[in-house]
C-alpha positions as protocol buffer text, in pm:
chain_id: "A"
residue {
  index: 1
  type: MET
  ca { x: 1791 y: 155 z: -892 }
}
residue {
  index: 2
  type: SER
  ca { x: 1725 y: 298 z: -1224 }
}
residue {
  index: 3
  type: LEU
  ca { x: 1385 y: 446 z: -1177 }
}
residue {
  index: 4
  type: PRO
  ca { x: 1340 y: 803 z: -1326 }
}
residue {
  index: 5
  type: ASN
  ca { x: 1387 y: 1076 z: -1047 }
}
residue {
  index: 6
  type: ASN
  ca { x: 1011 y: 1177 z: -1066 }
}
residue {
  index: 7
  type: THR
  ca { x: 924 y: 813 z: -936 }
}
residue {
  index: 8
  type: ALA
  ca { x: 748 y: 838 z: -582 }
}
residue {
  index: 9
  type: LEU
  ca { x: 727 y: 565 z: -343 }
}
residue {
  index: 10
  type: LEU
  ca { x: 377 y: 552 z: -205 }
}
residue {
  index: 11
  type: VAL
  ca { x: 354 y: 357 z: 116 }
}
residue {
  index: 12
  type: ILE
  ca { x: -31 y: 248 z: 189 }
}
residue {
  index: 13
  type: ASP
  ca { x: -160 y: 153 z: 546 }
}
residue {
  index: 14
  type: VAL
  ca { x: 141 y: -20 z: 723 }
}
residue {
  index: 15
  type: GLN
  ca { x: -35 y: 57 z: 1011 }
}
residue {
  index: 16
  type: LYS
  ca { x: -23 y: -147 z: 1363 }
}
residue {
  index: 17
  type: ALA
  ca { x: -407 y: -268 z: 1283 }
}
residue {
  index: 18
  type: PHE
  ca { x: -248 y: -511 z: 1078 }
}
residue {
  index: 19
  type: ASP
  ca { x: 12 y: -683 z: 1332 }
}
residue {
  index: 20
  type: ALA
  ca { x: -66 y: -1059 z: 1399 }
}
residue {
  index: 21
  type: GLU
  ca { x: -302 y: -985 z: 1705 }
}
residue {
  index: 22
  type: TYR
  ca { x: -563 y: -826 z: 1454 }
}
residue {
  index: 23
  type: ASP
  ca { x: -540 y: -1122 z: 1213 }
}
residue {
  index: 24
  type: ALA
  ca { x: -854 y: -1275 z: 1287 }
}
residue {
  index: 25
  type: TYR
  ca { x: -1061 y: -940 z: 1264 }
}
residue {
  index: 26
  type: TRP
  ca { x: -940 y: -899 z: 887 }
}
residue {
  index: 27
  type: GLY
  ca { x: -982 y: -1271 z: 791 }
}
residue {
  index: 28
  type: GLY
  ca { x: -697 y: -1453 z: 946 }
}
residue {
  index: 29
  type: ASN
  ca { x: -390 y: -1619 z: 779 }
}
residue {
  index: 30
  type: ARG
  ca { x: -202 y: -1323 z: 617 }
}
residue {
  index: 31
  type: ASN
  ca { x: 34 y: -1417 z: 346 }
}
residue {
  index: 32
  type: ASN
  ca { x: 381 y: -1259 z: 274 }
}
residue {
  index: 33
  type: PRO
  ca { x: 516 y: -1226 z: 617 }
}
residue {
  index: 34
  type: HIS
  ca { x: 819 y: -1047 z: 510 }
}
residue {
  index: 35
  type: ALA
  ca { x: 609 y: -754 z: 326 }
}
residue {
  index: 36
  type: GLU
  ca { x: 719 y: -487 z: 606 }
}
residue {
  index: 37
  type: LYS
  ca { x: 1071 y: -605 z: 591 }
}
residue {
  index: 38
  type: ASN
  ca { x: 1046 y: -527 z: 218 }
}
residue {
  index: 39
  type: ILE
  ca { x: 861 y: -207 z: 235 }
}
residue {
  index: 40
  type: ALA
  ca { x: 1159 y: -100 z: 495 }
}
residue {
  index: 41
  type: THR
  ca { x: 1425 y: -181 z: 234 }
}
residue {
  index: 42
  type: LEU
  ca { x: 1227 y: 4 z: -44 }
}
residue {
  index: 43
  type: LEU
  ca { x: 1197 y: 312 z: 196 }
}
residue {
  index: 44
  type: ALA
  ca { x: 1569 y: 287 z: 250 }
}
residue {
  index: 45
  type: ALA
  ca { x: 1654 y: 319 z: -87 }
}
residue {
  index: 46
  type: TRP
  ca { x: 1409 y: 571 z: -192 }
}
residue {
  index: 47
  type: ARG
  ca { x: 1555 y: 769 z: 111 }
}
residue {
  index: 48
  type: SER
  ca { x: 1908 y: 706 z: 25 }
}
residue {
  index: 49
  type: LYS
  ca { x: 1851 y: 849 z: -327 }
}
residue {
  index: 50
  type: ASN
  ca { x: 1631 y: 1165 z: -208 }
}
residue {
  index: 51
  type: PHE
  ca { x: 1347 y: 1005 z: -421 }
}
residue {
  index: 52
  type: PRO
  ca { x: 995 y: 1118 z: -289 }
}
residue {
  index: 53
  type: VAL
  ca { x: 818 y: 943 z: -41 }
}
residue {
  index: 54
  type: PHE
  ca { x: 448 y: 946 z: 46 }
}
residue {
  index: 55
  type: HIS
  ca { x: 227 y: 776 z: 322 }
}
residue {
  index: 56
  type: ALA
  ca { x: -156 y: 691 z: 319 }
}
residue {
  index: 57
  type: GLN
  ca { x: -299 y: 626 z: 652 }
}
residue {
  index: 58
  type: HIS
  ca { x: -644 y: 478 z: 682 }
}
residue {
  index: 59
  type: CYS
  ca { x: -853 y: 641 z: 931 }
}
residue {
  index: 60
  type: SER
  ca { x: -1180 y: 438 z: 960 }
}
residue {
  index: 61
  type: GLN
  ca { x: -1495 y: 623 z: 1072 }
}
residue {
  index: 62
  type: ASN
  ca { x: -1602 y: 303 z: 1243 }
}
residue {
  index: 63
  type: PRO
  ca { x: -1504 y: 341 z: 1614 }
}
residue {
  index: 64
  type: LYS
  ca { x: -1467 y: -24 z: 1633 }
}
residue {
  index: 65
  type: SER
  ca { x: -1232 y: -49 z: 1377 }
}
residue {
  index: 66
  type: PRO
  ca { x: -883 y: -99 z: 1494 }
}
residue {
  index: 67
  type: LEU
  ca { x: -782 y: 178 z: 1214 }
}
residue {
  index: 68
  type: HIS
  ca { x: -1006 y: 433 z: 1399 }
}
residue {
  index: 69
  type: GLU
  ca { x: -775 y: 703 z: 1522 }
}
residue {
  index: 70
  type: THR
  ca { x: -881 y: 674 z: 1873 }
}
residue {
  index: 71
  type: HIS
  ca { x: -689 y: 319 z: 1882 }
}
residue {
  index: 72
  type: VAL
  ca { x: -331 y: 220 z: 1859 }
}
residue {
  index: 73
  type: GLY
  ca { x: -384 y: 30 z: 1571 }
}
residue {
  index: 74
  type: ASN
  ca { x: -418 y: 345 z: 1360 }
}
residue {
  index: 75
  type: GLY
  ca { x: -58 y: 411 z: 1417 }
}
residue {
  index: 76
  type: PHE
  ca { x: 226 y: 360 z: 1166 }
}
residue {
  index: 77
  type: LYS
  ca { x: 434 y: 19 z: 1208 }
}
residue {
  index: 78
  type: PRO
  ca { x: 794 y: 115 z: 1306 }
}
residue {
  index: 79
  type: GLU
  ca { x: 939 y: -38 z: 953 }
}
residue {
  index: 80
  type: SER
  ca { x: 729 y: 260 z: 763 }
}
residue {
  index: 81
  type: MET
  ca { x: 738 y: 552 z: 1032 }
}
residue {
  index: 82
  type: PRO
  ca { x: 701 y: 871 z: 795 }
}
residue {
  index: 83
  type: LEU
  ca { x: 1023 y: 1109 z: 849 }
}
residue {
  index: 84
  type: PRO
  ca { x: 998 y: 1476 z: 886 }
}
residue {
  index: 85
  type: GLY
  ca { x: 879 y: 1617 z: 534 }
}
residue {
  index: 86
  type: GLU
  ca { x: 731 y: 1301 z: 381 }
}
residue {
  index: 87
  type: PRO
  ca { x: 347 y: 1390 z: 363 }
}
residue {
  index: 88
  type: ILE
  ca { x: 88 y: 1163 z: 521 }
}
residue {
  index: 89
  type: PHE
  ca { x: -232 y: 1183 z: 339 }
}
residue {
  index: 90
  type: LYS
  ca { x: -523 y: 1056 z: 582 }
}
residue {
  index: 91
  type: LYS
  ca { x: -825 y: 870 z: 425 }
}
residue {
  index: 92
  type: ASN
  ca { x: -1124 y: 697 z: 534 }
}
residue {
  index: 93
  type: VAL
  ca { x: -1192 y: 490 z: 202 }
}
residue {
  index: 94
  type: ASN
  ca { x: -999 y: 257 z: -21 }
}
residue {
  index: 95
  type: SER
  ca { x: -822 y: 508 z: -241 }
}
residue {
  index: 96
  type: ALA
  ca { x: -540 y: 742 z: -142 }
}
residue {
  index: 97
  type: PHE
  ca { x: -667 y: 981 z: -397 }
}
residue {
  index: 98
  type: ILE
  ca { x: -1035 y: 998 z: -264 }
}
residue {
  index: 99
  type: GLY
  ca { x: -1077 y: 1298 z: -10 }
}
residue {
  index: 100
  type: THR
  ca { x: -693 y: 1383 z: 3 }
}
residue {
  index: 101
  type: ASP
  ca { x: -490 y: 1609 z: -213 }
}
residue {
  index: 102
  type: LEU
  ca { x: -252 y: 1330 z: -294 }
}
residue {
  index: 103
  type: GLN
  ca { x: -294 y: 1372 z: -691 }
}
residue {
  index: 104
  type: GLN
  ca { x: -238 y: 1752 z: -658 }
}
residue {
  index: 105
  type: GLN
  ca { x: 77 y: 1690 z: -447 }
}
residue {
  index: 106
  type: LEU
  ca { x: 217 y: 1435 z: -695 }
}
residue {
  index: 107
  type: GLU
  ca { x: 158 y: 1657 z: -1004 }
}
residue {
  index: 108
  type: LYS
  ca { x: 276 y: 1974 z: -799 }
}
residue {
  index: 109
  type: GLN
  ca { x: 616 y: 1789 z: -770 }
}
residue {
  index: 110
  type: GLY
  ca { x: 613 y: 1662 z: -1145 }
}
residue {
  index: 111
  type: ILE
  ca { x: 580 y: 1285 z: -1041 }
}
residue {
  index: 112
  type: THR
  ca { x: 461 y: 1074 z: -1313 }
}
residue {
  index: 113
  type: ASN
  ca { x: 581 y: 737 z: -1181 }
}
residue {
  index: 114
  type: ILE
  ca { x: 425 y: 579 z: -848 }
}
residue {
  index: 115
  type: VAL
  ca { x: 577 y: 241 z: -683 }
}
residue {
  index: 116
  type: ILE
  ca { x: 299 y: 120 z: -460 }
}
residue {
  index: 117
  type: VAL
  ca { x: 349 y: -80 z: -154 }
}
residue {
  index: 118
  type: GLY
  ca { x: 160 y: -164 z: 156 }
}
residue {
  index: 119
  type: LEU
  ca { x: -166 y: -338 z: 307 }
}
residue {
  index: 120
  type: ILE
  ca { x: -373 y: -471 z: 192 }
}
residue {
  index: 121
  type: THR
  ca { x: -344 y: -618 z: -160 }
}
residue {
  index: 122
  type: ASN
  ca { x: -708 y: -651 z: -264 }
}
residue {
  index: 123
  type: HIS
  ca { x: -830 y: -331 z: -106 }
}
residue {
  index: 124
  type: CYS
  ca { x: -650 y: -9 z: -57 }
}
residue {
  index: 125
  type: VAL
  ca { x: -341 y: -93 z: -271 }
}
residue {
  index: 126
  type: SER
  ca { x: -575 y: -229 z: -587 }
}
residue {
  index: 127
  type: THR
  ca { x: -790 y: 44 z: -535 }
}
residue {
  index: 128
  type: THR
  ca { x: -515 y: 312 z: -543 }
}
residue {
  index: 129
  type: ALA
  ca { x: -299 y: 144 z: -818 }
}
residue {
  index: 130
  type: ARG
  ca { x: -629 y: 157 z: -1037 }
}
residue {
  index: 131
  type: MET
  ca { x: -705 y: 510 z: -952 }
}
residue {
  index: 132
  type: ALA
  ca { x: -351 y: 596 z: -1021 }
}
residue {
  index: 133
  type: THR
  ca { x: -325 y: 462 z: -1371 }
}
residue {
  index: 134
  type: ASN
  ca { x: -693 y: 595 z: -1441 }
}
residue {
  index: 135
  type: LEU
  ca { x: -525 y: 961 z: -1341 }
}
residue {
  index: 136
  type: GLY
  ca { x: -262 y: 906 z: -1599 }
}
residue {
  index: 137
  type: PHE
  ca { x: 38 y: 793 z: -1348 }
}
residue {
  index: 138
  type: THR
  ca { x: 267 y: 487 z: -1453 }
}
residue {
  index: 139
  type: THR
  ca { x: 203 y: 259 z: -1177 }
}
residue {
  index: 140
  type: THR
  ca { x: 395 y: -54 z: -1040 }
}
residue {
  index: 141
  type: VAL
  ca { x: 293 y: -253 z: -750 }
}
residue {
  index: 142
  type: VAL
  ca { x: 540 y: -452 z: -550 }
}
residue {
  index: 143
  type: SER
  ca { x: 429 y: -796 z: -482 }
}
residue {
  index: 144
  type: ASP
  ca { x: 644 y: -889 z: -215 }
}
residue {
  index: 145
  type: ALA
  ca { x: 595 y: -549 z: -43 }
}
residue {
  index: 146
  type: THR
  ca { x: 209 y: -607 z: 1 }
}
residue {
  index: 147
  type: ALA
  ca { x: -4 y: -861 z: 153 }
}
residue {
  index: 148
  type: THR
  ca { x: -367 y: -981 z: 256 }
}
residue {
  index: 149
  type: PHE
  ca { x: -579 y: -1208 z: 448 }
}
residue {
  index: 150
  type: ASP
  ca { x: -791 y: -1512 z: 389 }
}
residue {
  index: 151
  type: ARG
  ca { x: -1172 y: -1420 z: 252 }
}
residue {
  index: 152
  type: VAL
  ca { x: -1470 y: -1610 z: 254 }
}
residue {
  index: 153
  type: SER
  ca { x: -1702 y: -1508 z: -28 }
}
residue {
  index: 154
  type: TYR
  ca { x: -2059 y: -1434 z: -87 }
}
residue {
  index: 155
  type: ASP
  ca { x: -2144 y: -1811 z: -129 }
}
residue {
  index: 156
  type: GLY
  ca { x: -1938 y: -1946 z: 183 }
}
residue {
  index: 157
  type: ARG
  ca { x: -1638 y: -2047 z: -23 }
}
residue {
  index: 158
  type: HIS
  ca { x: -1292 y: -1999 z: 154 }
}
residue {
  index: 159
  type: PHE
  ca { x: -1000 y: -1847 z: -23 }
}
residue {
  index: 160
  type: SER
  ca { x: -678 y: -1842 z: 93 }
}
residue {
  index: 161
  type: ALA
  ca { x: -443 y: -1475 z: 125 }
}
residue {
  index: 162
  type: GLU
  ca { x: -224 y: -1604 z: -93 }
}
residue {
  index: 163
  type: GLU
  ca { x: -501 y: -1686 z: -358 }
}
residue {
  index: 164
  type: ILE
  ca { x: -673 y: -1333 z: -279 }
}
residue {
  index: 165
  type: HIS
  ca { x: -336 y: -1186 z: -320 }
}
residue {
  index: 166
  type: GLU
  ca { x: -234 y: -1353 z: -657 }
}
residue {
  index: 167
  type: VAL
  ca { x: -571 y: -1299 z: -803 }
}
residue {
  index: 168
  type: SER
  ca { x: -535 y: -912 z: -696 }
}
residue {
  index: 169
  type: LEU
  ca { x: -219 y: -867 z: -869 }
}
residue {
  index: 170
  type: ALA
  ca { x: -337 y: -1061 z: -1168 }
}
residue {
  index: 171
  type: ASN
  ca { x: -599 y: -826 z: -1205 }
}
residue {
  index: 172
  type: LEU
  ca { x: -383 y: -534 z: -1186 }
}
residue {
  index: 173
  type: HIS
  ca { x: -109 y: -669 z: -1425 }
}
residue {
  index: 174
  type: ASP
  ca { x: -58 y: -512 z: -1757 }
}
residue {
  index: 175
  type: GLU
  ca { x: -375 y: -309 z: -1741 }
}
residue {
  index: 176
  type: PHE
  ca { x: -336 y: -86 z: -1434 }
}
residue {
  index: 177
  type: ALA
  ca { x: 3 y: -130 z: -1319 }
}
residue {
  index: 178
  type: THR
  ca { x: 327 y: -329 z: -1381 }
}
residue {
  index: 179
  type: ILE
  ca { x: 399 y: -603 z: -1091 }
}
residue {
  index: 180
  type: LEU
  ca { x: 745 y: -632 z: -962 }
}
residue {
  index: 181
  type: ASN
  ca { x: 909 y: -775 z: -705 }
}
residue {
  index: 182
  type: THR
  ca { x: 1141 y: -578 z: -447 }
}
residue {
  index: 183
  type: ALA
  ca { x: 1468 y: -718 z: -603 }
}
residue {
  index: 184
  type: SER
  ca { x: 1350 y: -623 z: -924 }
}
residue {
  index: 185
  type: VAL
  ca { x: 1245 y: -266 z: -824 }
}
residue {
  index: 186
  type: LEU
  ca { x: 1590 y: -220 z: -699 }
}
residue {
  index: 187
  type: ALA
  ca { x: 1790 y: -372 z: -985 }
}
């Protein structure tokens, strides 16, 4: 891994609410079934180098959401379980920067580069990546360590999870983030 030491891994919302049993709640047919495995691989690499790791946890204010703090779905998946000393930023909106002190903590540690992984591509991953760049961080999103679900548009058209994922990454590419896969980040 040839990234600068001041590169943080930001793991966004890798929570049980995105397990297969909840697929229908989010739109169904999630893409990238290996995202969690790739996230675990990146976490292991970051931890082995003692690079900084940060976690965002979505805590919905909607009591019916599987991401509400009273539900099991709010918990972290085993592949992304934070270790002691790895900060957790609880949020209730799409961006990990809104309502948290994530920006201040990154700046306090001299971090200028952020590699983003997590769920879901077109919501919290995209919003956080856009804000990170707007705040002056050099931002990378890992394409195969993110995933999303099918969506139905305002006019009833169906878009597959893979289409949503690819278009979301295309919208970020070169303007808000560099898009790489796990192997490229680790190379």
